[in-house]
N, C-alpha and C positions, 0 to 999 in steps of 0.2 A: 693700466688695467688692474682691477683689484680681485682679490680672493682667487688667485690661480694657483693650484697646487699639483705637484707631480706624484706625491706619495700614494694617493688613492689609486691612480692609474697603475703604479708599479705593483701595489698589493694585488690589484685585480689580475695583472699579468702573471704574477708569480703563483697566485692561486690556481690558474689554469695549468701552469707547469707542474705544480705539485699534484693536482688531482689526476693528471693524465700520466704520471709517472710513478704512482705509488705501487708498492708490492702487496702480496697477499696479507701481510701483517698490519696493514694500514689501520684497520679497526681496532687493533690491540694497542695503538699508540694515542697519546694525547697530542692532538694536532695544535700547532702554534697559530693562534688565531690573529695575532698582531704582529706585524713586520715593522720594525723601527729603522731609522736611517742607519743606525750602527749595523743592524743585520744586513741591510742592503749592500753596504760597502765592505762587509766582511766575507761576501760570497761572490765568486766570479759569476755563477749562474744568475744571481739577482742583479748584478751590474749589467750583464748581457740583456736580461729582461728589461731593465730600465732604459737601456739604449733602444730596444725594440719599442718600448713605450713612446719614445720620442718620435720615432718613425711613424707610429700608429697615430700620434697626434696630428702629424703633418698630413697624413692621407685621410683624415677624417673626411667623410662625405660632404660636409659643408665647406670644405677647403679644398686641398689639392686633390683629394680622391673623387673628383668629378665636378664639383661646383665651379671651379676655376674656369674650366673649359666651357661650361654652359654660360657663365657670366660674360666671357669675352666674345663668344659667338653671338649672344643676345645683343651686345653692343655693336656688333659688326653690321656689314651691309649684305651678307650672303645668306642670312636666314631672315624669316619673318615670323614673329611671335603672334599667332592668330588668336590667343586667348585673352582673358581678362583676369586671369588667376595670378595673384602676386606670389603665390607659392611656386609657380612655374615661371617667375621672373618677367611678368608683363610689365612691371615698373622698371626693371633693368632695361628692357627693350625700348620703353618709351622715354628713357633717361629721366625718370621722375623719382628716383630712389631718395627717401627722406630719412630722418633720424629713426622713425619707428616703422619703416617698411619691413615687410615680413622677413626677407632674407637677409637684410643688412646686420642685425645683431648677431645672428648665428655664424656669419662669415666672419665678422670681426673677432668674435669670441674664439672661434676655432683657430684662427690665425695667431692670436696671442697665447692660447693654450700651448700651441706648438713652440712658440718662442720661449715662453717661460719654462716649459719642460726642458728644452735645450739649454737654456741658461742655468738652470738648477743642476743638471747632471754635469755640465761643464765646470761649474764652480767647485762641486765636490770632488771631481777628478783631479782638479788643479790643486786643491787645498789639503786633501787627505793623504797621509803617509801610509806606507806599508799596505797598499792595496793588493788583493789576491789575483792580480791580472798582470800580464807582461807589460813592460814599458811601452812596447810597440803598440799594443791594444789600447793602453790609456791614451796615448798620443793620437791614434786613429779616432777614438771616440770623442776626444775633445775637438778634433778637426771636424768630425761629422756633426757635432753640436753646432759649431760655428756656421757651418753650411745650412743646416736646417733653419737656423735663426735668421740668417741672411736672406735665404730664398723666400722665407715667409714675409720679411720686411718688403722685399722686391714686389711680391704679389699684392700685398695690401696697399703699397704705395700707388700701384697702377690705377686703382679705383678711387682712392681718397685724395689724389693730388693732380693738379694740372701738369701737363707733360713738362719734362725737363727742357725740351726744345722750345717750349713757349715761355716758360719762366723757371729757371733753375732754383729760384728763391720761393717757389710756391710751397705753402705750408702743406704738410702731408699727414703724417701720423705721430702719435706719441711714441717715443723709443725708450725702452728699457734695456740697457746693456747688462744689467745685473738681475739676478733672480728675484722675484717677488714671492716670498715664502710666509707672509703673514700680513695683518693689517698695518696701515700707516705708511705704505709705500705707493699710494695711488698717484701722487703728483708726478707728471712726466710732461714736459713741454712738447709742442709739436715741432718735429724736425722738418726742414726743408727737403724736398726731393734731392736736391744737390748734396745736402749733408748725409742723407742716407746712402746715396750711390758712393760717396766718398768713404763712408765707414765700411760698406761692403768691399770695396776695392782694397782698403787697408787690411780687413780681416782675411780676405781670400788671397791676397798677395803676400801674406806673411809666411815665414818658414814653417809654421805649424801645418800648413796644407800639405806639405810633402809627406806627412804621415798617412795620407789617404792613399788607397790603392790606385796604381796606374793601370793602363790597359794592358792586356795579355791574355794568355791561354785560360787563365782562371778567373777572368774579369766577371764581377757580379754587378749587373746594371741596377739591382734593387737597393744598393747602399750608396751613400755619397762617395764620389771618387775624384781624382784629379781631373779627368775629362769633364765631368759634371761641373766642376769649379770653373774650368775654362769656358764652358758654355754659358754659365751665368754671367761671367765677366765679359764675354763677348757681347751679350745682350745689352749689358749696362754701357759699355763703351759705344755701342751703336746708338743708344738712347742719347749719349752725350755728343754723338757725331764726331768721335775720336776714332777715325776710321783705321788709322795705322795700328793703334792699340787693339781694336777689334780683330784685325787681321792677325796680329801677333797671338792673341788667345785662340783664335780659330785654327791657326796652323799647329798649335800644340796638341790638338785633338787628332791623335793618330791611333792606328790599330782597328779602325772600324771601316766597314764597307756597306753599301746600300744592299738591302735585301732584294732578292729577284722580284718581288712584288710587295707593294705597301700592304697588301691583304695579310701577309705572313705575320705582321706584328699584331694584328687584331684576331687572330685565330690561334688556338692552342698549338704549341706551348708558349707563344707570346714572345719568346726570347730569341732574338736574331743578332747578327753581327752589327746591326744598325742601332740597337738600343744603347743609349749612353746613360740615361737614368729613367727608370720606370718604377710605378708603384704597383706591386703585385697583389692579387686578391686570390683567396682560396675558398673552399667550401665552408669553412668555419669563419670566414672573414670576407663576406661578399661586399662589393662595392655598391652600397645602397644609394650612393650619389653619383654612381657612374653616369657619364653623359648619355648612355643608351637609355636610361630610365625615362628620359622624355624627349630626346632628339631621336625619335623612332616612331614606327607606326603604333607601337604598343601603348602610347599615351594619346592617341586620338589626334595626332598631327598638331600638337601645340606649336612646336617649332617646325615650320616648314621651309624648304628651300626657297630662296628668292628667285622665282622663275620669271620675273619681270625685267630685272636688270642686274642680277647677281652674276657671279663668275661662270655659272653653268650656261648662261645665255650667250657667252662669247664663243663662236664656233671653234676656235683653237684650243678651247679648254673643255669640250665635251665631245671629242672625237670618238667614233666607234672603236678605234684601236687604242684608246687610252684606257688602261686597266682601271684607272680610278673611277671611271663611270659606273662600274659595277656596284658602287656604293649608292648610287642614285636609284630609289625605289619609286615604282608607279602605283598610284592608288587605283586598285581594281575597280572601284566604284565610278571613278570619273576618268580614268585613263591619263591623269595628269601626273607628271614627276612631282612628287610631293615631299618625300622625306629622304634623309640621308643615313644610311646604316653602316657607318664605320664601326661603331659600337652597336652590335646587334643582338647581344644577350641581355635584352631588356627585361626578362622575367627573373633570371638569376644571374646577374652580371658578374662575371669572373674575369673579363678582359683586363689586362694591365693598362693603367693610365700612363701614357708616355709623356714625360716632362720634357726630355731632351732626346732627340735621335739624329743621326748622322746626316740625314737629308737637310735638317736645319742648319747644321754646321756649313754645309756646302752652299746653301742659299744665303746665309749670313755673310759668308766670305764673298760670294758673287756680288752682293749689294755693297759690300764694303770696298771691293776692288773697283767697282763701277765709280764709287765716290771719290776715289783717288786718281781716277782717269785711266786705269788700266782695263779698257773695255774688252780687250781679247781674253784676258784672264777671267773677267766676270762672265763673259759669254760661255766659256768652256766649262766653268763650274755650273752655270745654269743648265747647259746641255747635259751634264752628267745626271742630274736629277730628272729632267724632262724625258730623256731618252729611256730611262729605266721604266717609265710607265707607258711611253709611246715608242716602242722600238721600230715600228713601221707606220707608214701612212700619215706621217706629220705633215701638216700644211704650213707650219711655222718654223723657218730655219733660223733658230735663235743664234747660231754662231756667225750669222751674217749681219746681225742687227747692230746698229750704232745710235748713240745719242739717246734722245727721249724715248725712242722705240725699244731700246734695250732696257732702260729703266722700267718702262711699263711692263715688258715681258718678265722681269725680275719680280716686280710686285705681283703680277697676276699669277705666276707660277707658285709663289708662296700661298696665295689664296686657294689655288687648286690643290696643292699638296697637303695642306694642313686644314682643309675644310673639316669641320667638326672637332677640331682639337684646340680651339680658342686663340690660335696665333693671330688671326686676322684682327680681332679687336685690340690685341696688344700692339700690333704694327700701326694701326691707325693712331693710337694714343702716342706711341713712340715718336711718330713723325709729326705730331701736333696738327693732325688733319681734323676736318670736321667729321662728326658722325652722321652718316646720311642713310636714309631709309627709302625704300620705294613708295611712291605715291600712288594713289588710286585713279590718277588722270593721265592722259596721253597728250603728246604734242608731236604733230607730224608723224603719227604712227608709232612713236616710241613712248615708253612709260616714263613719266616724270619722276624726280626724286624730291625728297624734302630734307632739309638740314634740321636735325633734331638736337644738335648740340655743338657749339664751337668752343674752342679752348679758352676764349676770353670770357665765356659764360660759366663761371665756377659752379653756380648752382645746379645747372643741368649736366655739365661735363663730368663732375665728381659726385661721388656719394658723400653724404653728410655723416660725421661720426655718429654712432648710436647715442641715444639720449642718456642711456645709463653710464656711458663713458664720460660724457660731458658733466653729468651730475656728480660723479665721484672724483673726476680729475679736473679741478678748477684751472690747472695750467694749460689745459687743452684749448687754447684760444688763437 
């Protein structure tokens, strides 16, 4: 990736801090209009602002601040994209994303800007002496940069690579482990998805991660933490089908509880004991790419619920006593269940984007225990999540299920629990399954399906690297 800089973002952030904290004598002073790297690393406030800039890069609306959920829901089988607008991911839905597709370059660039911002700050904190911050803060910021870099690699690899379960040697994305601070550093070979996962495991299993905050009374879910690290590692070990390791990471996620209702996390104040890692938005920094901006009624039903054979068509997952059905909205003009409003502030979206929450920890553990043959434990963990939303009137006794029926229930509960959060698309790819969409035909009274991409068909299953990256990075082959 070329021409990626952190300096301008840092200056912009610092300008905001200065302009909002000046005193009455501000006009009597000559303002400093240029901030150098020396200035940044001589000031604790500027270092804090630079760390905040790394977080801001990650939660860019084209990347983790909304677009990731939209991408992976459009790749899934529980939504139907009814439009032909590439700005609204029609090509993502149709699995036809090419080098110059509308959303591809922005997603790729936003991810690499976050990676480079993290690498730049990390290297400066590691190499500079006599910094005006405590050693504990320095180590925490270094570990936070590692986490942001690695989770960005993770998300990028999910769309540009075939699944690890299909081919661990599938070429994925160019990897920069060092900061790109000027021209002449464009060349970076494509790492395989196996190499990327191994590097993330190495990074996040290192002693440096102990500098991140653990769970506790003062836990802040809006910054990287040890529980968030364990969640990312849990996902990766599940992708590698290393179930014992996934269990080990999941069991380390302690100090959290399920909220009384899923709704609690999507209404102010958005922070509950279920939040492990979330991206906050404020009145001065609204989530322009928040999933609500078009998985909602406000965008003319571009993404509608799959009411033909999606998860909401299975009776056990749309019970009247299931509190999650409150997110299903009915089109007043047609009377049809049309859209899903988990993120419902589509005019001024302020909801936090939840990257990791405790319900996923439990369902990840449930799937992992199932895969090592401990079905009783798997069923109990599944029940914890399901009974939160269906305290009464359930027609499915998940604790009595065995074998394939239990596995199907775990998979379906993930679909119901994380509908509108992008997890379903990630799950399909992680398991190296086909991407399937509803067809417009029926057989024996049931809607048919159509396979739109298989793991063996890289052209359809994966996004192609943007043309500008291929042009400047000749090693990306």
